[in-house]
C-alpha positions as a Markdown table, in Angstrom:
| # | Residue | x | y | z |
|---|---|---|---|---|
| 1 | Met | 10.1 | 5.3 | -58.8 |
| 2 | Ser | 13.6 | 4.3 | -57.7 |
| 3 | Ala | 14.3 | 1.7 | -55.0 |
| 4 | Thr | 15.5 | 4.3 | -52.6 |
| 5 | Glu | 12.3 | 6.2 | -52.9 |
| 6 | Arg | 10.2 | 3.1 | -52.3 |
| 7 | Val | 12.2 | 2.3 | -49.2 |
| 8 | Leu | 11.8 | 5.8 | -47.8 |
| 9 | Arg | 8.1 | 5.7 | -48.5 |
| 10 | Arg | 7.7 | 2.4 | -46.7 |
| 11 | Arg | 9.7 | 3.8 | -43.8 |
| 12 | Arg | 7.5 | 6.9 | -43.6 |
| 13 | Ser | 4.4 | 4.7 | -43.7 |
| 14 | Ser | 5.7 | 2.5 | -41.0 |
| 15 | Ile | 6.5 | 5.6 | -38.8 |
| 16 | Gln | 3.1 | 7.0 | -39.4 |
| 17 | Gly | 1.5 | 3.7 | -38.6 |
| 18 | Ser | 3.4 | 3.4 | -35.3 |
| 19 | Arg | 2.5 | 7.0 | -34.3 |
| 20 | Leu | -1.2 | 6.3 | -35.0 |
| 21 | Ala | -1.0 | 3.1 | -32.9 |
| 22 | Arg | 0.6 | 5.1 | -30.0 |
| 23 | Tyr | -2.1 | 7.7 | -30.3 |
| 24 | Ala | -4.8 | 5.1 | -30.2 |
| 25 | Val | -3.3 | 3.4 | -27.2 |
| 26 | Thr | -2.9 | 6.7 | -25.4 |
| 27 | Ile | -6.5 | 7.6 | -26.1 |
| 28 | Val | -7.8 | 4.2 | -24.8 |
| 29 | Leu | -5.6 | 4.4 | -21.7 |
| 30 | Ala | -6.8 | 8.0 | -21.0 |
| 31 | Val | -10.5 | 6.9 | -21.3 |
| 32 | Ile | -9.8 | 4.0 | -18.9 |
| 33 | Ala | -8.0 | 6.3 | -16.4 |
| 34 | Ile | -10.9 | 8.8 | -16.5 |
| 35 | Leu | -13.5 | 6.0 | -15.9 |
| 36 | Met | -11.4 | 4.7 | -13.0 |
| 37 | Phe | -11.0 | 8.2 | -11.5 |
| 38 | Leu | -14.7 | 9.1 | -12.0 |
| 39 | Pro | -16.0 | 7.4 | -8.7 |
| 40 | Ile | -13.3 | 9.2 | -6.7 |
| 41 | Tyr | -14.2 | 12.5 | -8.3 |
| 42 | Trp | -17.9 | 11.9 | -7.6 |
| 43 | Leu | -17.0 | 11.1 | -4.0 |
| 44 | Ile | -15.2 | 14.3 | -3.5 |
| 45 | Val | -17.8 | 16.4 | -5.3 |
| 46 | Thr | -20.6 | 14.9 | -3.2 |
| 47 | Ser | -18.7 | 15.5 | 0.0 |
| 48 | Ile | -18.5 | 19.2 | -0.6 |
| 49 | Thr | -22.1 | 19.6 | -1.9 |
| 50 | Glu | -25.0 | 20.7 | 0.3 |
| 51 | Pro | -27.0 | 17.6 | 1.4 |
| 52 | Glu | -30.2 | 18.6 | -0.4 |
| 53 | His | -28.3 | 18.9 | -3.7 |
| 54 | Ala | -25.8 | 16.1 | -3.2 |
| 55 | Phe | -27.9 | 13.3 | -4.9 |
| 56 | Ser | -29.9 | 15.3 | -7.4 |
| 57 | Leu | -30.6 | 13.8 | -10.8 |
| 58 | Pro | -28.9 | 14.4 | -13.1 |
| 59 | Pro | -25.9 | 14.7 | -10.7 |
| 60 | Glu | -24.0 | 17.9 | -10.4 |
| 61 | Trp | -20.6 | 17.0 | -11.7 |
| 62 | Phe | -19.5 | 20.7 | -11.2 |
| 63 | Pro | -21.0 | 21.6 | -7.8 |
| 64 | Leu | -22.7 | 24.9 | -7.4 |
| 65 | His | -23.8 | 24.5 | -3.8 |
| 66 | Ile | -20.5 | 24.0 | -2.0 |
| 67 | Thr | -20.1 | 23.6 | 1.8 |
| 68 | Ser | -17.6 | 22.2 | 4.2 |
| 69 | Ala | -20.2 | 21.3 | 6.9 |
| 70 | Ser | -20.0 | 17.6 | 6.1 |
| 71 | Tyr | -16.4 | 17.5 | 7.0 |
| 72 | Ala | -17.0 | 19.3 | 10.3 |
| 73 | Ser | -19.8 | 16.9 | 11.1 |
| 74 | Ser | -17.6 | 13.8 | 10.5 |
| 75 | Phe | -15.3 | 15.0 | 13.3 |
| 76 | Asp | -18.2 | 15.9 | 15.6 |
| 77 | Leu | -20.1 | 12.7 | 15.4 |
| 78 | Ile | -17.2 | 10.4 | 16.2 |
| 79 | Pro | -13.6 | 10.9 | 17.5 |
| 80 | Phe | -12.4 | 10.9 | 13.9 |
| 81 | Ala | -9.2 | 12.9 | 14.6 |
| 82 | Val | -8.2 | 10.3 | 17.3 |
| 83 | Gln | -9.0 | 7.4 | 14.9 |
| 84 | Ile | -6.8 | 9.0 | 12.2 |
| 85 | Met | -4.0 | 9.3 | 14.7 |
| 86 | Asn | -4.5 | 5.7 | 15.7 |
| 87 | Ser | -4.2 | 4.6 | 12.1 |
| 88 | Ile | -1.1 | 6.7 | 11.7 |
| 89 | Glu | 0.5 | 5.2 | 14.8 |
| 90 | Val | -0.3 | 1.6 | 13.9 |
| 91 | Thr | 0.7 | 2.1 | 10.3 |
| 92 | Thr | 4.0 | 3.6 | 11.3 |
| 93 | Ile | 4.9 | 0.8 | 13.7 |
| 94 | Val | 3.9 | -1.9 | 11.2 |
| 95 | Val | 5.9 | -0.3 | 8.4 |
| 96 | Ile | 9.1 | 0.1 | 10.5 |
| 97 | Gly | 8.7 | -3.3 | 12.1 |
| 98 | Gln | 8.1 | -5.1 | 8.8 |
| 99 | Leu | 11.1 | -3.3 | 7.1 |
| 100 | Leu | 13.4 | -4.3 | 9.9 |
| 101 | Thr | 12.3 | -8.0 | 10.3 |
| 102 | Ser | 12.0 | -8.5 | 6.5 |
| 103 | Ser | 15.5 | -7.1 | 6.0 |
| 104 | Leu | 17.0 | -9.4 | 8.6 |
| 105 | Ala | 15.2 | -12.5 | 7.4 |
| 106 | Ala | 15.8 | -11.7 | 3.7 |
| 107 | Tyr | 19.5 | -11.3 | 4.3 |
| 108 | Ala | 19.7 | -14.6 | 6.1 |
| 109 | Phe | 17.9 | -16.4 | 3.3 |
| 110 | Ala | 19.9 | -14.7 | 0.6 |
| 111 | Arg | 23.4 | -14.5 | 2.0 |
| 112 | Leu | 23.8 | -17.0 | 4.8 |
| 113 | Lys | 24.3 | -20.7 | 4.3 |
| 114 | Phe | 22.8 | -22.9 | 7.0 |
| 115 | Arg | 21.2 | -26.3 | 7.1 |
| 116 | Gly | 17.5 | -26.3 | 6.2 |
| 117 | Arg | 17.6 | -22.8 | 4.6 |
| 118 | Asp | 15.8 | -23.7 | 1.4 |
| 119 | Gly | 13.2 | -25.9 | 3.2 |
| 120 | Leu | 12.5 | -23.2 | 5.7 |
| 121 | Phe | 12.1 | -20.6 | 3.0 |
| 122 | Thr | 9.6 | -23.0 | 1.2 |
| 123 | Val | 7.6 | -23.1 | 4.4 |
| 124 | Phe | 7.5 | -19.3 | 4.4 |
| 125 | Leu | 6.3 | -19.3 | 0.8 |
| 126 | Val | 3.5 | -21.8 | 1.7 |
| 127 | Ala | 2.5 | -19.4 | 4.5 |
| 128 | Leu | 1.7 | -16.8 | 1.8 |
| 129 | Met | -1.2 | -19.0 | 0.7 |
| 130 | Val | -2.7 | -19.2 | 4.2 |
| 131 | Pro | -5.4 | -16.5 | 4.6 |
| 132 | Leu | -5.6 | -14.4 | 7.8 |
| 133 | Gln | -9.1 | -15.7 | 8.5 |
| 134 | Val | -7.6 | -19.2 | 9.1 |
| 135 | Thr | -5.3 | -18.0 | 11.9 |
| 136 | Val | -7.6 | -15.4 | 13.4 |
| 137 | Ile | -9.0 | -17.7 | 16.2 |
| 138 | Pro | -5.7 | -18.8 | 17.7 |
| 139 | Ile | -4.2 | -15.3 | 17.4 |
| 140 | Phe | -7.4 | -13.9 | 19.1 |
| 141 | Ile | -7.0 | -16.4 | 21.9 |
| 142 | Leu | -3.4 | -15.4 | 22.3 |
| 143 | Met | -4.1 | -11.7 | 22.4 |
| 144 | Arg | -6.9 | -12.4 | 25.0 |
| 145 | Thr | -4.5 | -14.4 | 27.1 |
| 146 | Leu | -1.9 | -11.7 | 27.0 |
| 147 | Gly | -4.6 | -9.1 | 27.9 |
| 148 | Leu | -4.1 | -7.1 | 24.7 |
| 149 | Leu | -7.6 | -7.1 | 23.4 |
| 150 | Asp | -8.9 | -3.6 | 22.7 |
| 151 | Thr | -5.4 | -2.1 | 22.6 |
| 152 | Gln | -3.2 | -0.8 | 19.8 |
| 153 | Val | -0.7 | -3.5 | 20.5 |
| 154 | Ser | -3.1 | -6.2 | 19.3 |
| 155 | Leu | -3.2 | -4.4 | 15.9 |
| 156 | Trp | 0.5 | -4.3 | 15.1 |
| 157 | Leu | 2.1 | -7.2 | 17.1 |
| 158 | Pro | 0.7 | -10.1 | 15.0 |
| 159 | Val | 1.7 | -8.4 | 11.7 |
| 160 | Leu | 5.3 | -7.3 | 12.4 |
| 161 | Leu | 6.6 | -10.2 | 10.3 |
| 162 | Ser | 5.7 | -10.0 | 6.6 |
| 163 | Val | 6.3 | -13.1 | 4.5 |
| 164 | Phe | 5.8 | -11.1 | 1.3 |
| 165 | Gly | 8.4 | -8.6 | 2.5 |
| 166 | Ile | 10.9 | -11.3 | 3.2 |
| 167 | Phe | 10.4 | -12.8 | -0.3 |
| 168 | Phe | 10.5 | -9.3 | -1.9 |
| 169 | Leu | 13.8 | -8.3 | -0.3 |
| 170 | Arg | 15.4 | -11.7 | -0.7 |
| 171 | Gln | 14.9 | -11.5 | -4.5 |
| 172 | His | 16.6 | -8.2 | -4.5 |
| 173 | Phe | 19.5 | -9.2 | -2.3 |
| 174 | Leu | 20.1 | -12.2 | -4.6 |
| 175 | Ser | 20.5 | -9.8 | -7.5 |
| 176 | Leu | 23.3 | -7.8 | -5.9 |
| 177 | Pro | 26.8 | -9.0 | -6.8 |
| 178 | Asp | 28.7 | -11.2 | -4.3 |
| 179 | Glu | 31.8 | -9.0 | -4.9 |
| 180 | Leu | 30.4 | -6.3 | -2.6 |
| 181 | Glu | 30.1 | -8.7 | 0.3 |
| 182 | Asp | 33.5 | -10.2 | -0.4 |
| 183 | Ala | 35.2 | -6.8 | -0.4 |
| 184 | Ala | 33.4 | -5.9 | 2.8 |
| 185 | Lys | 34.6 | -9.1 | 4.5 |
| 186 | Ile | 38.2 | -8.4 | 3.4 |
| 187 | Asp | 37.8 | -5.0 | 5.2 |
| 188 | Gly | 36.7 | -6.9 | 8.3 |
| 189 | Ala | 33.0 | -6.2 | 8.1 |
| 190 | Gly | 30.5 | -8.5 | 9.8 |
| 191 | His | 27.0 | -9.4 | 8.8 |
| 192 | Trp | 25.4 | -6.4 | 10.5 |
| 193 | Arg | 27.7 | -4.0 | 8.8 |
| 194 | Ile | 27.3 | -5.7 | 5.4 |
| 195 | Leu | 23.5 | -5.5 | 5.8 |
| 196 | Phe | 23.1 | -2.0 | 7.2 |
| 197 | Gln | 26.0 | -0.2 | 5.5 |
| 198 | Ile | 26.2 | -1.9 | 2.1 |
| 199 | Leu | 23.0 | -3.9 | 1.1 |
| 200 | Leu | 20.3 | -1.6 | 2.5 |
| 201 | Pro | 21.7 | 1.6 | 1.1 |
| 202 | Leu | 21.6 | 0.0 | -2.3 |
| 203 | Ser | 18.0 | -1.1 | -1.8 |
| 204 | Gly | 16.3 | 2.3 | -1.5 |
| 205 | Pro | 13.6 | 1.8 | -4.2 |
| 206 | Ile | 12.9 | -1.7 | -2.9 |
| 207 | Leu | 12.5 | -0.5 | 0.7 |
| 208 | Ala | 10.3 | 2.4 | -0.5 |
| 209 | Ala | 8.0 | 0.1 | -2.5 |
| 210 | Leu | 7.7 | -2.4 | 0.4 |
| 211 | Ala | 7.0 | 0.5 | 2.8 |
| 212 | Ile | 4.2 | 1.8 | 0.6 |
| 213 | Phe | 2.7 | -1.6 | 0.1 |
| 214 | Ser | 2.8 | -2.2 | 3.9 |
| 215 | Ala | 1.3 | 1.2 | 4.7 |
| 216 | Leu | -1.6 | 0.8 | 2.2 |
| 217 | Val | -2.5 | -2.6 | 3.5 |
| 218 | Thr | -2.3 | -1.6 | 7.1 |
| 219 | Trp | -4.1 | 1.7 | 6.7 |
| 220 | Asn | -7.0 | 0.1 | 4.8 |
| 221 | Asp | -7.3 | -3.0 | 7.0 |
| 222 | Phe | -10.7 | -3.5 | 8.4 |
| 223 | Phe | -10.9 | -7.2 | 9.2 |
| 224 | Trp | -8.4 | -7.3 | 12.0 |
| 225 | Pro | -9.1 | -4.0 | 13.8 |
| 226 | Asn | -12.8 | -4.9 | 13.7 |
| 227 | Ile | -12.2 | -8.0 | 15.7 |
| 228 | Met | -9.7 | -6.6 | 18.2 |
| 229 | Ile | -11.0 | -3.1 | 18.9 |
| 230 | Thr | -14.4 | -2.2 | 20.5 |
| 231 | Ser | -13.8 | 1.3 | 21.9 |
| 232 | Pro | -14.5 | 4.1 | 19.5 |
| 233 | Asp | -11.5 | 6.1 | 20.7 |
| 234 | Lys | -9.2 | 3.2 | 19.9 |
| 235 | Met | -10.6 | 2.3 | 16.5 |
| 236 | Thr | -8.7 | 2.9 | 13.3 |
| 237 | Val | -10.1 | 4.7 | 10.3 |
| 238 | Pro | -11.8 | 1.8 | 8.4 |
| 239 | Val | -13.6 | 0.7 | 11.5 |
| 240 | Gly | -14.4 | 4.3 | 12.4 |
| 241 | Leu | -16.0 | 4.8 | 9.0 |
| 242 | Val | -18.3 | 1.8 | 9.5 |
| 243 | Phe | -19.1 | 3.0 | 13.0 |
| 244 | Leu | -20.0 | 6.4 | 11.6 |
| 245 | Gln | -22.3 | 4.9 | 9.0 |
| 246 | Ala | -24.0 | 2.2 | 11.0 |
| 247 | Gly | -23.2 | 2.6 | 14.7 |
| 248 | Leu | -24.8 | 6.0 | 15.0 |
| 249 | Ser | -28.1 | 4.9 | 13.5 |
| 250 | Gly | -26.8 | 5.9 | 10.1 |
| 251 | Ala | -25.0 | 9.2 | 9.7 |
| 252 | Pro | -26.0 | 11.3 | 6.6 |
| 253 | Ala | -24.4 | 9.9 | 3.4 |
| 254 | Val | -22.6 | 13.2 | 2.6 |
| 255 | Val | -21.0 | 13.1 | 6.1 |
| 256 | Val | -19.8 | 9.5 | 5.4 |
| 257 | Phe | -18.5 | 10.6 | 2.0 |
| 258 | Ala | -16.6 | 13.5 | 3.6 |
| 259 | Ala | -15.0 | 11.2 | 6.1 |
| 260 | Ile | -14.0 | 8.8 | 3.3 |
| 261 | Ala | -12.5 | 11.6 | 1.2 |
| 262 | Thr | -10.5 | 12.8 | 4.3 |
| 263 | Val | -8.6 | 9.5 | 4.4 |
| 264 | Thr | -8.6 | 8.7 | 0.7 |
| 265 | Ile | -7.1 | 11.9 | -0.8 |
| 266 | Pro | -3.8 | 11.7 | 1.2 |
| 267 | Leu | -3.3 | 8.1 | 0.1 |
| 268 | Leu | -3.9 | 9.1 | -3.5 |
| 269 | Val | -1.4 | 11.9 | -3.2 |
| 270 | Leu | 1.1 | 9.5 | -1.5 |
| 271 | Phe | 0.7 | 7.0 | -4.4 |
| 272 | Leu | 1.1 | 9.6 | -7.1 |
| 273 | Ile | 4.3 | 10.9 | -5.4 |
| 274 | Ala | 5.8 | 7.5 | -4.8 |
| 275 | Gln | 4.6 | 5.6 | -8.0 |
| 276 | Glu | 8.1 | 5.9 | -9.6 |
| 277 | Ser | 9.7 | 4.3 | -6.5 |
| 278 | Ile | 7.0 | 1.5 | -6.6 |
| 279 | Met | 7.7 | 0.7 | -10.2 |
| 280 | Arg | 11.4 | 0.8 | -9.8 |
| 281 | Gly | 11.2 | -1.4 | -6.7 |
| 282 | Ile | 9.1 | -4.0 | -8.4 |
| 283 | Ala | 11.4 | -4.0 | -11.5 |
| 284 | Leu | 14.5 | -4.4 | -9.3 |
| 285 | Ala | 13.0 | -7.1 | -7.2 |
| 286 | Gly | 12.1 | -9.1 | -10.2 |
| 287 | Val | 15.7 | -9.2 | -11.5 |
| 288 | Ser | 17.5 | -11.9 | -9.7 |
| 289 | Arg | 20.3 | -14.3 | -10.6 |
């Protein structure tokens, strides 16, 4: 066997080995994905199954007794449609507010030079380690003093400023070349024009990722709305689900499952649609000078 044939054989063996390794990794990841999606699938199947067959053993993974009555009951027992609109309203305000405040603060920390900038930014980073539960009492007293308890304002006003969002956008702004800002200043652009007409248009994936993170956190938040809101027609979805399960002497499990599926499926679809933007945003934010 010549040297050329031996080299070709080793190369073919290496290619086959790498293919087998990729196939093995793909199979393992597929199994993990199926196991992670299985509870969601069981939730959806249970929500559309008739109550007397919903929890049969062995479980019906492919339901034969399908009904939509559980979904109708979830909207009849509580003002679920109103609570969904409340969540949409609060989430929209928080996302827009955090994008605006984070953009302004991140630009200041990344592009402006002022005394105490680095020390102030360090204080902001330290605030990331302070859990919400530590500040809940003073914020609650402040909301009560302002007469904002049991209102939608008390849900979005304390969280309009996102320390994580400021850090996230600052890292991206630092990765953009200074030549863009210098050229804009030569053309007579001020800080507002540089931010809104130059930096932010170049930060689409970053803003999309931050918006999705903020929307998911706000939509799924139970702790803060549970403290601030007591009226059913002002509750958000997470609090409404608990009220449906426990506040009504325990609604049927299939009805609770239907309500959970109603608010979970749109989030899954949103994540699947926007996952590329999330990954690109995280990758771009992690590349700084």
